[in-house]
N, C-alpha and C positions, 0 to 999 in steps of 0.2 A: 504494500500500500504506500503510495506516494503522499507525503504531507507537504503543505506549503500554503501559499496564498493563491487566490484565483484572480486572474486579470480578464476582464470582459472586453471582447471586441465583437460588437453586435451580440449574437447569441452564443458565440464560440467561447468555450471555457478552456483555458490553458493553465496547467499546473506549473508552479515554479519552485525550484529548490536551488541550492547553492551552485549547481552545475549549469543552470540556465533553464530555458523554457523547454518543456517536454509535453508530449501529447498524453491525454487521458488513456489509460490502459483498460481495454474493454474485453470481457470474456463473453463470447456469443455461443451458447450451448444449444445442441440440437439444431444446428444452424441451417440445415436444408440448403437451398440455393442462395439464401441471403436476402430474402424479402425485407426483413426488418432492418437490415444493414445498408440497403441500397443508397440511402440519402445521408448516411452518417458522414461527417467531415471532421477533420482534425482529431482523429482518434487512432490509437494503435490497437488493432483487433486481433485476437486469437479466436478462431472458430473451431468448434468441435462437432464433427459429423461422422456418424458410424458407417453409413453406406458409401462405399468407394465411388460408385458412379455419381452420386449426388455431390460428394466432396470434390470431385474433379470439376464439376460444373461450377461450384462455388469458386474454386481456384481460378477458373477461366474468367469469371466475372470480377473477382477481387484478387488480382495477382500480388498485391502488396500485403495481404493478410497472411498470417500464419494459420494453416489449416492442419488440424490434427485428427486423424482417423482413429477414434477410440470411443469407448462408452462414456458418454457425457456425465453420467451420474457419479461414478467413482472419481472421475477427473475433477469434478467440482469439489468434492470433499478434500482432495489432496492438494488443490491449488487455489482455492477461493481467495486466500489472503494476498495473492500476488496482483490483484486487480483493483481498479477504482470503481468500475461499474460492471455489473453482471446481468446479462439477459439470459433467461432460460425458458425454453418452450418444450416441456416434456411431452411425450406422446399423449394424445387426447382420446383415442377411441374408447378406452375402458371407462371414461367419464362422460362420454357424449350422449346427448338425448337421442340422436339419430340411431346409434347402435342399440341403445336401450329399447327403443320402440320396435326396432327390427327384431331384436331377440324376443320381445314379448309376442311378436307375430310369427315366431318360429324360424326366422331366417338365420339367426345365430344362436349358439348356446350362451347361457349366462356366464359371465366371468367376473372375477373380483376386480374392483377398481384398483388401479395401480397407485399404491400409497407413496411411491417415490416422489410424487408431486408434493405431498405435504412434508415429506422428509426434507426436501430442498428448501421449502418456504421456512420451516422451523430453523434449519441450520443457518440460513442467511439472516433471518430476523434476529437471531441471538448471538451469532459469532462474527458476522461480516461487518466491517467498519465503513465500507463504502455504500453506494446506492445499488439497489437491485430491483429487477422486475421479473416476475415469473408469470408467464402467459399460458392460458389454457382455454378450452371451450367452456361455454356455460353448461354445467353438468345436469344430470337428471335427478340429482339428489341435492339436499341443502348443503352448501359448502361447509366443511368442518372449520375453516378459518375464513372470516369474511373478506371477500375481495373487493376491489373497485371494478365497476362494470363500464367498459369503454368500447364502443363500436361492436356491441353484441358478443364481447368476449370478457372473460375474467382476467384481471390483472392483480397480482399480489405484489405490492411495492412498499418500500419504506419512505415514500415521498408521495405527494399528491399529484395525480395525473388529471390535468384539466380536461374538461369535456371537449370533444372535437367532432364535427360533422363532416364526413368525407363525401364528396360528390363523385359521380361516375365510378362507383364501385364495380369491380370486375365480376363477371358472371361465370361461374364454373359449373352451373347446373346443366343437365342434359348434354354433357360432353361438349359444351361450347367453350372454345378457347379463342374466339375471334377478337375479343377486346382485351385479352390478357396482356399482350405485348404493349399495347398502347397505354394501358392504365398502370401496369406494374413496371414496365421498362426492361423486360427480359426477353431475349430472342432465343427460344428453345428449339427452333427449327433444325439446328445441326445435330441434335441429340435424339437418337432413336432407341436407346436401350433403357428408357425410363418410362414410368407411367405418368405422363404429363398432367393429367387431370389431378392425380394425387399430389404431385409436386405443387401444383397451383393451389390446391386446397390447403396445403400446409404453409403457404406463404402468408406472412403478415404484410399488410399493405405498407409499402415503403414510407408513405406520408405519415402513417401512424407510428412506425418505428422511429422516425425522426422526431415526431412530436413528443414521444415518451422520453427519448434521450434528452431533448431540450428541457423538459420538465425536471429531469434529474439534475442537469447541469445548473439550472436556475436555483434549485434547492441547495446544491453544494455551494454556489456562490453566495447565497443569502446567509448560510450558516457561517461561512468563513468571514464574511463582512461583519457579522455579529461578534465573532471572536475578536476581530481586529478592533472593533469599537470598545469592547471590554478591556482589551489590553492597553 
Protein backbone atom coordinates (compact mmCIF):
# COMPACT_ATOMS: atom_id res chain seq x y z
CA UNK A 1 0.00 0.00 0.00
CA UNK A 2 1.37 3.40 -1.00
CA UNK A 3 0.97 6.24 1.46
CA UNK A 4 1.24 9.94 0.76
CA UNK A 5 -0.77 12.94 -0.30
CA UNK A 6 -3.05 13.11 -3.30
CA UNK A 7 -2.73 15.80 -5.96
CA UNK A 8 -5.83 16.44 -8.05
CA UNK A 9 -5.71 17.25 -11.74
CA UNK A 10 -9.32 17.24 -12.90
CA UNK A 11 -10.56 13.84 -11.63
CA UNK A 12 -7.16 12.16 -11.81
CA UNK A 13 -5.64 11.07 -8.53
CA UNK A 14 -1.89 10.66 -8.33
CA UNK A 15 -0.13 9.36 -5.24
CA UNK A 16 3.08 10.98 -4.12
CA UNK A 17 5.93 9.80 -1.95
CA UNK A 18 9.59 10.71 -1.55
CA UNK A 19 10.52 9.14 -4.91
CA UNK A 20 8.09 11.29 -6.85
CA UNK A 21 4.71 10.83 -8.53
CA UNK A 22 3.47 7.29 -9.09
CA UNK A 23 0.27 5.80 -10.42
CA UNK A 24 -2.40 4.21 -8.28
CA UNK A 25 -1.93 0.43 -8.13
CA UNK A 26 -5.14 -1.38 -9.06
CA UNK A 27 -5.96 -5.08 -8.79
CA UNK A 28 -8.64 -6.20 -11.26
CA UNK A 29 -9.93 -9.66 -10.27
CA UNK A 30 -11.98 -11.98 -12.52
CA UNK A 31 -11.00 -9.48 -15.19
CA UNK A 32 -12.66 -11.03 -18.24
CA UNK A 33 -11.81 -8.95 -21.31
CA UNK A 34 -11.66 -5.79 -19.21
CA UNK A 35 -15.02 -4.07 -19.59
CA UNK A 36 -14.72 -2.28 -16.25
CA UNK A 37 -11.11 -1.31 -17.02
CA UNK A 38 -11.70 0.14 -20.52
CA UNK A 39 -11.83 3.83 -19.51
CA UNK A 40 -9.47 3.80 -16.53
CA UNK A 41 -6.57 6.25 -16.84
CA UNK A 42 -3.44 7.00 -14.81
CA UNK A 43 -3.48 3.64 -13.04
CA UNK A 44 -1.13 0.68 -12.90
CA UNK A 45 -3.27 -2.42 -13.34
CA UNK A 46 -2.71 -6.06 -12.46
CA UNK A 47 -5.46 -8.21 -13.97
CA UNK A 48 -6.23 -11.76 -12.87
CA UNK A 49 -8.14 -14.01 -15.27
CA UNK A 50 -8.38 -17.81 -15.05
CA UNK A 51 -9.37 -18.68 -18.65
CA UNK A 52 -6.34 -18.51 -21.00
CA UNK A 53 -8.33 -17.52 -24.10
CA UNK A 54 -10.02 -14.65 -22.25
CA UNK A 55 -6.74 -13.59 -20.64
CA UNK A 56 -5.13 -13.33 -24.07
CA UNK A 57 -7.93 -11.07 -25.34
CA UNK A 58 -7.40 -8.86 -22.29
CA UNK A 59 -3.67 -8.68 -23.09
CA UNK A 60 -4.47 -7.67 -26.66
CA UNK A 61 -6.69 -4.82 -25.50
CA UNK A 62 -4.49 -3.69 -22.59
CA UNK A 63 -0.86 -4.51 -23.44
CA UNK A 64 0.51 -2.32 -20.65
CA UNK A 65 -1.34 -4.20 -17.90
CA UNK A 66 0.15 -7.16 -16.07
CA UNK A 67 -2.09 -10.18 -16.69
CA UNK A 68 -1.85 -13.20 -14.40
CA UNK A 69 -3.58 -16.47 -15.29
CA UNK A 70 -4.56 -17.96 -11.96
CA UNK A 71 -7.45 -18.39 -9.54
CA UNK A 72 -8.42 -14.88 -8.40
CA UNK A 73 -9.79 -15.95 -5.02
CA UNK A 74 -6.53 -17.21 -3.41
CA UNK A 75 -4.57 -14.53 -5.27
CA UNK A 76 -6.59 -11.87 -3.46
CA UNK A 77 -5.86 -13.37 -0.06
CA UNK A 78 -2.14 -13.56 -0.75
CA UNK A 79 -1.69 -10.14 -2.39
CA UNK A 80 -4.42 -7.68 -1.35
CA UNK A 81 -2.01 -5.59 0.73
CA UNK A 82 0.01 -4.64 -2.37
CA UNK A 83 -2.67 -2.45 -3.97
CA UNK A 84 -4.43 0.88 -3.53
CA UNK A 85 -7.74 -0.08 -5.16
CA UNK A 86 -9.24 -3.53 -5.72
CA UNK A 87 -12.09 -4.45 -8.04
CA UNK A 88 -13.52 -7.97 -7.83
CA UNK A 89 -16.28 -9.49 -9.96
CA UNK A 90 -16.67 -13.08 -8.70
CA UNK A 91 -18.71 -15.53 -10.79
CA UNK A 92 -22.41 -14.77 -10.47
CA UNK A 93 -24.42 -17.80 -11.76
CA UNK A 94 -24.92 -19.41 -8.35
CA UNK A 95 -26.44 -16.16 -7.04
CA UNK A 96 -28.45 -15.07 -10.06
CA UNK A 97 -32.21 -14.88 -10.32
CA UNK A 98 -32.09 -16.18 -13.88
CA UNK A 99 -30.45 -19.47 -12.91
CA UNK A 100 -32.65 -19.80 -9.83
CA UNK A 101 -35.88 -19.49 -11.80
CA UNK A 102 -34.53 -21.80 -14.50
CA UNK A 103 -33.70 -24.42 -11.85
CA UNK A 104 -37.19 -24.05 -10.39
CA UNK A 105 -38.47 -24.81 -13.90
CA UNK A 106 -36.33 -27.94 -14.17
CA UNK A 107 -33.68 -26.60 -16.52
CA UNK A 108 -30.87 -26.84 -13.93
CA UNK A 109 -30.25 -28.72 -10.72
CA UNK A 110 -30.16 -26.63 -7.51
CA UNK A 111 -26.68 -25.63 -6.39
CA UNK A 112 -25.21 -23.97 -3.31
CA UNK A 113 -24.56 -20.22 -3.61
CA UNK A 114 -20.82 -19.67 -3.90
CA UNK A 115 -19.92 -18.07 -0.57
CA UNK A 116 -16.49 -16.98 -1.81
CA UNK A 117 -18.33 -13.77 -2.74
CA UNK A 118 -18.91 -12.97 0.92
CA UNK A 119 -15.46 -14.21 1.93
CA UNK A 120 -13.93 -11.55 -0.29
CA UNK A 121 -16.23 -8.80 0.98
CA UNK A 122 -15.50 -9.61 4.63
CA UNK A 123 -11.75 -9.89 4.01
CA UNK A 124 -11.53 -6.56 2.22
CA UNK A 125 -13.81 -4.73 4.61
CA UNK A 126 -11.76 -5.75 7.65
CA UNK A 127 -8.18 -6.09 6.45
CA UNK A 128 -7.72 -3.92 3.36
CA UNK A 129 -6.55 -0.34 3.92
CA UNK A 130 -7.34 0.92 0.44
CA UNK A 131 -10.63 1.22 -1.43
CA UNK A 132 -12.44 -1.78 -2.86
CA UNK A 133 -15.46 -2.66 -4.96
CA UNK A 134 -16.97 -6.14 -5.24
CA UNK A 135 -19.53 -6.47 -8.03
CA UNK A 136 -22.17 -9.13 -8.58
CA UNK A 137 -25.63 -9.67 -9.96
CA UNK A 138 -28.77 -8.94 -7.98
CA UNK A 139 -29.35 -12.27 -6.25
CA UNK A 140 -32.44 -14.39 -5.79
CA UNK A 141 -32.09 -14.22 -2.00
CA UNK A 142 -31.78 -11.38 0.49
CA UNK A 143 -28.09 -10.38 0.50
CA UNK A 144 -26.23 -11.40 3.65
CA UNK A 145 -24.36 -8.09 3.62
CA UNK A 146 -26.20 -5.02 2.38
CA UNK A 147 -24.82 -3.78 -0.97
CA UNK A 148 -25.22 -0.59 -2.93
CA UNK A 149 -27.44 -1.03 -5.98
CA UNK A 150 -26.20 0.69 -9.12
CA UNK A 151 -27.38 0.06 -12.67
CA UNK A 152 -29.24 -3.14 -11.70
CA UNK A 153 -26.21 -4.74 -10.03
CA UNK A 154 -24.98 -5.17 -6.46
CA UNK A 155 -21.82 -3.38 -5.41
CA UNK A 156 -20.15 -3.83 -2.04
CA UNK A 157 -17.67 -0.99 -1.48
CA UNK A 158 -16.09 0.95 1.37
CA UNK A 159 -17.00 4.26 -0.30
CA UNK A 160 -20.19 5.80 -1.61
CA UNK A 161 -20.99 5.14 -5.27
CA UNK A 162 -23.05 7.97 -6.72
CA UNK A 163 -26.08 7.08 -8.78
CA UNK A 164 -25.55 7.10 -12.53
CA UNK A 165 -27.96 6.60 -15.42
CA UNK A 166 -26.40 5.07 -18.48
CA UNK A 167 -27.80 5.76 -21.93
CA UNK A 168 -27.61 3.39 -24.90
CA UNK A 169 -27.04 0.27 -22.84
CA UNK A 170 -25.90 -2.67 -24.96
CA UNK A 171 -28.32 -5.49 -25.71
CA UNK A 172 -27.09 -9.06 -25.23
CA UNK A 173 -30.50 -10.71 -25.35
CA UNK A 174 -31.58 -13.07 -28.09
CA UNK A 175 -27.97 -13.51 -29.30
CA UNK A 176 -27.79 -9.90 -30.45
CA UNK A 177 -24.29 -8.44 -30.54
CA UNK A 178 -24.90 -5.71 -33.13
CA UNK A 179 -24.54 -2.75 -30.77
CA UNK A 180 -21.93 -4.25 -28.45
CA UNK A 181 -18.86 -2.88 -30.27
CA UNK A 182 -20.38 0.59 -30.54
CA UNK A 183 -21.42 0.85 -26.89
CA UNK A 184 -18.61 -1.03 -25.16
CA UNK A 185 -15.76 -0.30 -27.56
CA UNK A 186 -14.42 -3.83 -28.05
CA UNK A 187 -13.99 -5.53 -31.42
CA UNK A 188 -14.31 -9.28 -30.88
CA UNK A 189 -14.48 -10.18 -34.57
CA UNK A 190 -10.91 -11.63 -34.66
CA UNK A 191 -11.73 -14.11 -31.89
CA UNK A 192 -13.53 -17.33 -32.76
CA UNK A 193 -12.63 -19.61 -29.84
CA UNK A 194 -14.89 -17.95 -27.24
CA UNK A 195 -18.59 -17.70 -26.44
CA UNK A 196 -19.03 -14.04 -27.35
CA UNK A 197 -22.47 -13.72 -25.82
CA UNK A 198 -21.18 -14.99 -22.45
CA UNK A 199 -18.16 -12.70 -22.67
CA UNK A 200 -20.46 -9.74 -23.29
CA UNK A 201 -22.80 -10.70 -20.50
CA UNK A 202 -19.86 -10.73 -18.10
CA UNK A 203 -18.70 -7.25 -19.11
CA UNK A 204 -19.23 -4.27 -16.84
CA UNK A 205 -20.12 -1.21 -18.89
CA UNK A 206 -16.86 0.79 -19.20
CA UNK A 207 -18.66 4.01 -18.29
CA UNK A 208 -19.77 2.45 -15.03
CA UNK A 209 -16.29 1.08 -14.35
CA UNK A 210 -14.84 4.58 -14.77
CA UNK A 211 -17.57 6.15 -12.67
CA UNK A 212 -16.92 3.80 -9.75
CA UNK A 213 -13.15 4.25 -9.85
CA UNK A 214 -13.67 8.04 -9.93
CA UNK A 215 -15.91 7.78 -6.85
CA UNK A 216 -13.15 5.84 -5.06
CA UNK A 217 -10.52 8.40 -6.09
CA UNK A 218 -12.65 11.28 -4.84
CA UNK A 219 -13.14 9.55 -1.50
CA UNK A 220 -9.40 8.97 -1.16
CA UNK A 221 -8.70 12.59 -1.99
CA UNK A 222 -11.21 13.88 0.54
CA UNK A 223 -9.82 11.62 3.25
CA UNK A 224 -6.26 12.77 2.70
CA UNK A 225 -7.30 16.41 2.52
CA UNK A 226 -8.96 15.94 5.91
CA UNK A 227 -5.77 14.42 7.28
CA UNK A 228 -3.80 17.35 5.90
CA UNK A 229 -6.10 19.87 7.56
CA UNK A 230 -5.78 18.09 10.92
CA UNK A 231 -2.00 18.10 10.64
